[in-house]
N, C-alpha and C positions, 0 to 999 in steps of 0.2 A: 816028235814032240812030248818028252817027259810030262807025267801027268804034273798037271798045278796044283801048286802050295796052297794049303789053308788060308796063309795070307792072301793071296793073288785072289782066290775065291769070295774072302772078304773085301778086297779091294772091289773087283767087280760088281758085288752086291749094293756098297755103298754109292759107287756109280748110279746105279741101279735105283737109288732110295730103296733098296730094300734090307730091311732085318731078317738074319736065316739063326733061326736056331741051331745048336749045336749038331742036331742030328742031321740036319737039313745040307749042314756044310758038305757032309763027305759026298753025298747023293749028287748035288753038284758043283762039285768037286768033279767028279767022273762024267758027267755030261757037257760041262763047259770045257772039259780038256778032249772030248771025239768032234765038238762043236769047229775046236780051233783049230785041231787035227785036218776036221774039213776043209774050212777054209783056207788053212797054208796047201791044202793039196790042189785048191782052184788057184790058189797063185802060181804055183808053179806050173801051171798049163800053159804050152806054147799058143799063145794069140797075136803074134806079131801079124799085120795082113788082115785080121778078120775085123770089117767094119761094124763100127759100133749099131744097137740095134734099140732104138726105138719103142716099137710095136713090131709085131710078129703075124698079126691079120691082116691087112693089107688093107683095110678099112680106112678112106680119111672121114674127115667131118665133114658132115651133111646139110648146108645152111639155106635156109628160107627165108624168102623176102621178108621184110615184116613190114606188112600189109595191113591197113585198117580196115574191117570190116564194118561199117557204120549200123549195118542191117543186124548185127548179132549182139552190140553193144548197148550198155546198161546207160541208162543215163544216171546223172551222180544222184537224182533225187530218188531213181529206183534201186540202185547202188545201196543207196542208206536205208532204204527204208524198211527193214526189220531190224535196222541196229535198236540195242538197249540205250544207248546213248550213242549223242553224237554232241560236236563242238567246232563250229566254224564248217562244214560240209566235210567232214572228217570222222572217222569212228575215235569214239572215246574208251580207252578201254583201262584197266588197273596196271598201275605200273610195275613192271617187272623187277626192277632195284629197289634195292631195303636202303631206306633213306640212313 
């Protein structure tokens, strides 16, 4: 692959919503060219018959039964006991969204 043009680097930077200084364009031109050459080399690899891989560790999800242990549960009154403010049995906090 030949070196990317200045216009191509500017186009890629616009797609990434980056504004580049003139001095950065040549730096990224060289780096992006190497990245695209690497991706191109991967595309040329013979992968017919190679199964897809979604993970490589062999670990599977391990779920536990969702069992309620009432001996370690707090009552609603206990859970709200140290709250600065409550409203109808719930914690009351300041809004995180602006008006």
